[in-house]
N, C-alpha and C positions, 0 to 999 in steps of 0.2 A: 262582087266577089271580094274586092278590097275591103268593103265595109264589114263583111263577115270576118275576114282575117284580122281586122282591127278591132273586132267586137264593138263596133260603133252602131248601137241600136238606133240612134237618131238618124244616122245616114241610111241604114237599112230601110227605115220608114219612108225615106224620100223616093224609093223606087216603086214603080207600078207593080201591083200584086193582085191576084185573085183570091177571093174567099168564097168557095163553092159549097161549104158545109158550115153554115152559121144559123143557129136557131135564134131569131131576132129577139124573142122575149128575154133571152139571157145573153144576147150577143152585142150589147151596147156599151157605151162609155159610162163607167161608174161615176166619173167626175161630172158628166152632163146630168145624170140622174140626181146626184146630190145637189147640184145647183138649181135644178128645176123643181125638184120635189122635196128636198131636204132629207132624202133617204140615203143613209150611208150603208153601202153594201161591201162587205169584206169577202175576198176570195178565200177558199178553203186553204188550210195550211198543211194538211196531211192527207194521204189517200183515203178515199171512201171504200167501203167494203161491198156496197150494193147500190142498185138503182133506187132502192127504197130510201137509203141515206141521202141520195141526191135530191129526191122529191121532198124529203124532210127539210133539207137546206133551202130549197125553193120556197116552201111554205113559210119558213122562219124569216127569210130575207125579203120576199116579195109578198106572199100571202094575198089577202083580200085587198090590200092597199092599191094594187094595180088592176083590179077586176072591174074596170069601167072603160067606156069607149075613149074618154080623154086620156086616161093613163095608158091604154093600149097604144094610142097614137104617140105618146111620149116615148114608149119603149121602141117604137119604130124609128123615131127621130134620133134616139140615143144610138141606135145601130148605125145610122148614116153618119152621125158625128164620129163614132169610133172608126168607121171606114175611112173617113176623111183624114183623121189624125194618123192613121196607120198606113196611108198610101195605097189603100185598096181601091183599085180602079174598075174592078169587075166584082159585083156582089150579087150572090144568089140567095135570096131570102123570100119568105112568104108566110101567109097565115094558114093555120090549121083550118080545115073545112068547118069544124064546129064553131070556130071563132067568128064566122060570118054572121051567124044568128046571135051569138053571145054579145058581140061588140058592134056590129055594123047593120043590125036590123034586117038581115038577109038581103041587103042592098049591095050587090057585087060592085056597082060603080063607086059606091062610097068607100068600100075596102080598097079598090084599086087607086082611087084618088088619094087616100091616106098615104100610101107608099110613094106615089108619084110626086105629091106635094112635098113630102119630106126630102126626097131626092133632089128636087129642084131647088129648094130653099137652103139645104144644108150641104149637099155633096153633088153639085151639078156635073162634075167631071167623073163621077162614078157611074158606070153602066149598071143598071138594075136588070137582073133576070128574075122575074117574079115567079114564085113557086107555089104550087098547091100542096099542102101538107095533110097527111093522113095519119091518124093515131091508130096503131095496130090493134089496140085493145078494144076498139069500137066494133060493133056488129057491122056486117057487110051491108045489111039493109039500111042502117042508119047512115053509113058513109055514102051509099048511093043516093039517098035522099038529099044529103048535104051537097053532093057533087052536082046535082041537077042545076044548081045556081051557077056553077062554074063552067059547065060544058058550053061550048060555043064562043066563049070569050077569047079574043086574040091577044089579050094582055099577058097571058101566062106562058112561061117558057118550059117549065118542067113540073113533074109530080114526084113526091117523095113519101115513102112509107117509113114511119119510125115508131119507137116505143118498144115494148117488151117483145123480143124476137120469138118467144114461145107462146104468145097469146093466141095466135091462129096459125094454122098451116099456111105456108106461103101460097099454096095453090088456091086458097080461098079468094085471093085478090086478082085472079087471072081475068075475070070479067071486067073489073075496073081498069086494069092495065091495058086490056085490048081496046077499050073505049078511049083511054088516054092516048094510046098510040094513034088511033084514027083521028084524034083531035090535033095531032101533030106535036104532042108534048114529048120532051125528052124524059126518058123513064129512069127513075132512080129509086133506091130503097136502102134502108139501113139493114145490114146483115153482116155477119162475121165479126161483130164486136163482142157478142156474148156467145154466139153459136159456133159452129164448126166450119171447116173448109168445105165440106160437102154441102152445108147449108148455103154457102156462097154460090157454088156451082148451080144448085137447084134453083135458087132465086133468080139467077141470071137466065137460066133456061126457061123456067116457068113463066116469068113476067117479061121476058125479052128485054132485060135491062140494058141501058146504055152505060150506066155508071152505078157504082156501089159506094154508099156512104160507110166508111170504115173498111170492112173487108179484110182486116188484118189476119184473121184466122186462116185465110188461104195459104199462108206461108207454111202451114203444117202439112200440106199435101202438095208435092211437086207437080202432080198432074193437074191440080186446080190452078196453080201458078201458071203453068203452060197454057191452060185453057183461057185464062184471063188475058195473057199476053197475045195469044194467037187470035183471039176474038176482039182485041182492042177495047177491052172493058176497063174503064178508068176507075181507080179507087181514090176517093176524096178522103184523105186521112187527117186525123186530128191527134197528133202525138201526145201533147200534154194531157188531154182528156183520157187517152188510153192508159197513161201512167197513173193518173190520179183516180181512175176508176178500177185500178188493179188489173187491167187487161194485159199489161206487160209489166215486168218488174221494175224497169227503170228506163230512162231515155237511152242510156248506153246499150240497151239490148232491144231497142225497138226494131221491128222487122221491116221498116220502110226501106232501108238500104238494100236488103236482100231482094225485096220485091222489085225495086227500081232496077237493080243490076240484072235481074232476071227478065227484063223487058216489059214489065207491067207499067202501064201509064198511071202515074200517081200525081196527086196534087197535095199541097200542104195548107191546112185550114184551121179555123179557130174553135169551132163547135160552140161552147158556152163560155164566153169571155168573163162574164160576171162571176161564175163559179170557179173557173180554172185559171184565171189571169193569163189567158192564152191568146193574145192577139197574134196576127199572122207573122209579123216581124219577129216577135219573141220565139215563135215556133221555128223559124229559119235559124235563128241564132242558137237556140237550145240544141237543135239537131247537129249544127256545126260543132258546137263546143263538146257535145257528147261523142263526136267522131263517127256519127251514123252516116253522114254524107259529106263529100268534099264541097268546097265553095263552088267549084265548077259544076258539080252535079246539082247543087241547090239552085244555082242560077238557071240551069237548063230546065229544072222543074218549074221554077217561077215563070219562065217564058212560055213553057208548054201550057200552063194554066190559063194564060191570057189569049191563047190562040182560039179563033172561032171554031165552033163545033157544029 
């Protein structure tokens, strides 16, 4: 709390934090990537107007240069380096199911080893929660085929659905999520970033979600806010990403404060550090400087994110 009030980013980074919404391909240290690959990646300077613009940025800055197994492993290592530098002691990241075939020869043990080796060598004090990622634009049959390699593995903590919220009705994923629940996975999905408050409620009900990535649209319907609070559904929020993708006008009007004060369990996370220059410590400081949350509230959120679930 003192570090926030003093605007001391270095000191803020010294405190343990969780990052529960980090897409590792874009979630790493740009300095580490420049040192290891010679690639200089600049964060965006002004808001984007669509996800298409974000994908175009991705292609221009990463593109095919990182489309190999070795480079994929470097991106994983860069994310652990970023976590270490930022004081992140609980990190939830994972590979998209299609990446198993594209980069790890459909060898699930090789994929798991890539993450565990990077953690051990770079950030041994950071707890890894390994996640299974699903791209929402993919066909259900294709995702089910990819998932056949993941089912039964005890290495994974959670499953997350992301991508275009309008690509498929959320109900199409019920079968996958029922299986994931039977596998003991924590159930998460991206919803309420581009969609509506009702989309958030429906996703939670249909997929039996434990957590929602983003979920900020819930603030537009008080009944959905109460639904989330009453059912203890956590929102893993990424404020700078929300601003720079035009989902909220400015940090000073971000709904996280209203959600938190309404009893919704929220955490503060990075999303895509390489694009948004949004490491977790900066997120805490930006929210404090914008007057969205007090230092005391931010510290309570920090501690809550580190609690076992």
